[in-house]
C-alpha positions as CSV (number, residue, x, y, z in Angstrom):
1,M,0.0,0.0,0.0
2,Q,1.7,3.2,-1.2
3,I,0.6,6.8,-0.5
4,N,2.2,8.1,-3.6
5,G,-0.4,8.2,-6.3
6,A,-3.2,6.9,-4.1
7,H,-6.6,8.5,-3.9
8,V,-7.5,9.1,-0.2
9,L,-10.5,10.4,1.7
10,V,-10.1,12.0,5.1
11,T,-13.0,12.7,7.5
12,G,-13.0,15.7,9.8
13,A,-10.4,17.4,7.6
14,N,-11.0,21.0,8.4
15,R,-8.8,21.2,11.5
16,G,-6.4,19.3,13.8
17,L,-5.2,15.9,12.9
18,G,-7.5,15.7,9.9
19,R,-6.1,18.8,8.3
20,Q,-2.5,17.5,9.0
21,F,-3.5,14.2,7.3
22,V,-4.5,16.2,4.2
23,L,-1.2,18.2,4.2
24,S,1.0,15.1,4.8
25,L,-0.8,13.0,2.2
26,M,-0.3,15.7,-0.4
27,E,3.4,16.1,0.6
28,R,3.8,12.3,0.0
29,G,2.4,12.5,-3.5
30,A,-1.2,11.3,-3.0
31,G,-2.9,11.4,-6.4
32,K,-6.1,12.9,-4.9
33,V,-7.1,13.9,-1.4
34,Y,-10.8,14.2,-0.6
35,A,-10.9,16.5,2.4
36,T,-14.3,16.1,4.1
37,A,-16.1,18.1,6.7
38,R,-19.6,19.0,7.7
39,R,-18.7,22.5,6.4
40,P,-16.4,22.0,3.4
41,D,-16.0,25.8,3.1
42,L,-13.6,25.5,6.0
43,I,-11.2,23.3,4.1
44,D,-8.2,25.5,3.4
45,V,-5.5,23.2,1.9
46,P,-4.8,24.1,-1.7
47,G,-5.1,21.2,-4.1
48,A,-7.4,19.1,-1.8
49,V,-10.9,18.2,-3.0
50,P,-13.4,19.6,-0.5
51,L,-16.4,17.3,0.1
52,R,-19.3,17.7,2.5
53,L,-19.6,14.8,4.9
54,D,-21.5,14.4,8.2
55,I,-20.6,10.9,9.3
56,T,-23.7,10.7,11.6
57,D,-26.0,11.2,8.6
58,P,-26.3,8.1,6.4
59,A,-27.6,10.1,3.4
60,S,-24.5,12.4,3.7
61,V,-22.2,9.4,3.9
62,A,-23.9,7.8,0.8
63,A,-23.5,11.0,-1.1
64,A,-19.8,11.2,-0.2
65,A,-19.2,7.6,-1.3
66,A,-20.9,8.4,-4.6
67,A,-18.8,11.5,-5.1
68,A,-15.5,9.7,-4.3
69,P,-15.8,6.3,-6.1
70,D,-12.0,6.2,-6.7
71,A,-10.9,6.5,-3.1
72,K,-8.8,3.5,-2.1
73,I,-7.7,4.7,1.3
74,V,-10.2,6.0,3.9
75,I,-9.0,7.7,7.1
76,N,-11.7,7.9,9.7
77,N,-10.5,10.9,11.7
78,A,-13.8,12.8,12.5
79,G,-14.6,12.9,16.2
80,I,-15.8,14.9,19.1
81,S,-15.0,15.2,22.8
82,T,-17.8,16.4,25.0
83,G,-16.1,16.0,28.4
84,A,-19.1,13.9,29.5
85,N,-19.0,11.3,32.3
86,L,-21.4,8.4,32.2
87,I,-23.2,8.8,35.5
88,T,-23.8,12.5,35.6
89,A,-24.0,13.6,32.0
90,D,-27.1,14.0,29.8
91,L,-27.7,10.8,28.0
92,D,-28.1,12.6,24.7
93,T,-24.6,13.9,25.1
94,I,-23.3,10.4,25.7
95,R,-25.2,9.2,22.6
96,R,-23.5,11.9,20.5
97,E,-20.1,10.4,21.4
98,M,-21.2,6.9,20.4
99,D,-23.1,8.1,17.3
100,T,-19.9,9.8,16.1
101,H,-17.1,7.5,17.0
102,F,-18.8,4.1,16.7
103,Y,-21.9,4.4,14.4
104,G,-20.4,7.3,12.4
105,T,-17.2,5.4,11.7
106,L,-19.2,2.3,10.9
107,N,-21.4,4.3,8.5
108,V,-18.4,5.4,6.5
109,I,-16.8,1.9,6.5
110,R,-20.0,0.2,5.3
111,A,-20.5,2.8,2.5
112,F,-16.9,2.7,1.2
113,A,-16.0,-1.0,1.9
114,P,-17.1,-2.3,-1.6
115,Q,-14.5,-0.1,-3.3
116,L,-11.7,-0.8,-0.9
117,A,-10.6,-4.2,-2.1
118,D,-6.8,-4.1,-1.9
119,G,-7.2,-0.7,-0.3
120,A,-7.0,0.5,3.3
121,I,-9.0,1.9,6.2
122,M,-7.4,3.8,9.1
123,N,-9.4,4.5,12.2
124,V,-8.0,7.3,14.5
125,L,-8.5,5.9,18.0
126,S,-6.8,6.9,21.2
127,A,-4.9,5.6,24.2
128,I,-8.2,6.4,25.9
129,S,-9.6,3.4,24.0
130,W,-7.8,1.4,26.8
131,L,-7.7,3.8,29.7
132,A,-10.7,5.5,31.4
133,T,-10.2,9.1,32.5
134,D,-12.5,11.0,34.8
135,G,-14.2,13.7,32.7
136,A,-14.1,11.6,29.6
137,G,-16.2,8.6,30.4
138,A,-18.3,8.9,27.2
139,Y,-15.2,9.4,25.1
140,H,-13.5,6.4,26.6
141,A,-16.6,4.2,26.0
142,A,-17.0,5.3,22.5
143,K,-13.4,4.9,21.6
144,A,-13.3,1.5,23.2
145,A,-16.2,0.6,21.0
146,E,-14.5,2.0,18.0
147,W,-11.4,-0.1,18.8
148,A,-13.6,-3.2,18.9
149,L,-15.2,-2.2,15.6
150,T,-11.8,-1.8,14.1
151,N,-10.8,-5.4,15.0
152,S,-14.1,-6.8,13.8
153,V,-14.0,-5.0,10.5
154,R,-10.5,-6.2,9.9
155,L,-11.7,-9.8,10.0
156,E,-14.8,-9.1,8.0
157,L,-12.8,-7.4,5.2
158,A,-9.9,-9.8,5.1
159,H,-11.4,-11.7,2.2
160,Q,-11.0,-8.6,0.0
161,R,-7.5,-7.8,1.3
162,T,-8.5,-4.5,2.8
163,L,-5.9,-3.3,5.3
164,V,-7.7,-2.0,8.5
165,T,-5.4,-0.1,10.8
166,G,-6.1,1.4,14.3
167,L,-4.1,4.5,15.2
168,H,-3.6,5.1,18.9
169,L,-2.2,8.3,20.4
170,G,-2.2,10.3,23.5
171,A,-2.9,14.1,23.6
172,A,-2.1,15.9,20.4
173,D,-1.4,19.6,20.0
174,T,-4.7,20.3,18.2
175,D,-7.8,22.6,18.7
176,M,-9.6,19.8,20.5
177,M,-6.9,19.6,23.2
178,A,-6.2,23.3,23.5
179,W,-7.5,23.2,27.1
180,Y,-5.0,20.5,28.2
181,D,-1.8,21.6,30.0
182,G,0.1,18.3,29.8
183,H,2.4,17.0,27.2
184,K,0.9,17.1,23.7
185,G,2.4,15.3,20.6
186,D,3.2,17.1,17.4
187,P,0.4,16.4,14.8
188,E,2.9,16.2,12.0
189,T,4.9,13.5,13.8
190,I,1.8,11.5,14.7
191,V,0.5,11.6,11.1
192,A,3.9,10.6,9.8
193,A,3.8,7.5,12.0
194,A,0.2,6.8,10.8
195,L,1.0,7.0,7.1
196,D,4.2,4.9,7.6
197,G,2.0,2.3,9.3
198,I,-0.3,2.2,6.3
199,E,2.6,1.8,3.9
200,A,4.1,-1.0,6.1
201,H,0.7,-2.8,6.2
202,Q,0.5,-2.6,10.0
203,P,-2.8,-3.4,11.7
204,E,-2.0,-1.1,14.6
205,V,0.1,2.1,15.0
206,L,1.1,3.3,18.5
207,A,2.1,6.9,17.6
208,D,3.7,8.1,20.8
209,A,5.2,7.0,24.1
210,W,1.9,7.4,26.0
211,S,0.0,5.0,23.7
212,R,2.8,2.5,23.9
213,Q,2.8,2.7,27.7
214,V,-1.0,2.3,28.1
215,K,-0.9,-0.7,25.7
216,A,1.8,-2.2,27.8
217,W,-0.3,-1.9,30.9
218,L,-3.3,-3.8,29.5
219,P,-2.3,-7.3,30.9
220,E,-2.1,-5.8,34.4
221,D,-4.8,-5.9,37.1
222,P,-7.0,-2.7,36.9
223,S,-5.8,-1.6,40.3
224,V,-2.2,-1.6,39.0
225,I,-3.1,0.1,35.7
226,Y,-4.8,3.1,37.3
227,R,-2.3,3.5,40.1
228,E,0.5,3.5,37.5
229,A,-1.4,5.9,35.2
230,A,-2.1,8.3,38.0
231,A,1.6,8.3,38.9
232,A,2.7,8.9,35.4
233,L,0.2,11.7,34.8
234,T,1.3,13.6,37.9
235,A,5.1,13.0,37.4
């Protein structure tokens, strides 16, 4: 799977990691980059093909698939972060997280899967797929579900040789994480690792030290995981 010459669609491409994906794809010689957003007028990367896409709207997803029939790589980057916990937050807010990260991603995959034989799907996940954080209960649950989706879809599309890759990362220096005072990874470095992973045909990319550390904790007892995580975050 080579980026050079490939036709690629990126969701949530108007800012943050999505915009960086568009920039990096074009720098690597992608033949065409469909940069999608609910408001395509916000796409500001010269040479990209703006396309309207609301991943929570099946009609919008179907229209995008019809408009980009030559896309062979789909990068599911669109997401939200509401800051909602599961006990105290409004259920509609929690559903928004699940509708976006799980059902929205699944909408896109189902629509594009028929044209992705010998192609690739990358789902932008998170270290929070594996680690709950107070203040992000809904995000954690939705990203954990998206991780499970990624693994299941990989098996279901193996017969048509579609690469399905999960990208895990900690905090990135993007608009979504502007409020966060801790260490934040460089979007360009994260996206470079992601695209290298696609070209290397990797099923999973751990883009930074935090995602690698959280993955390494997974075999531990939960009491150990959360004690170690708390210590690391306050160090």
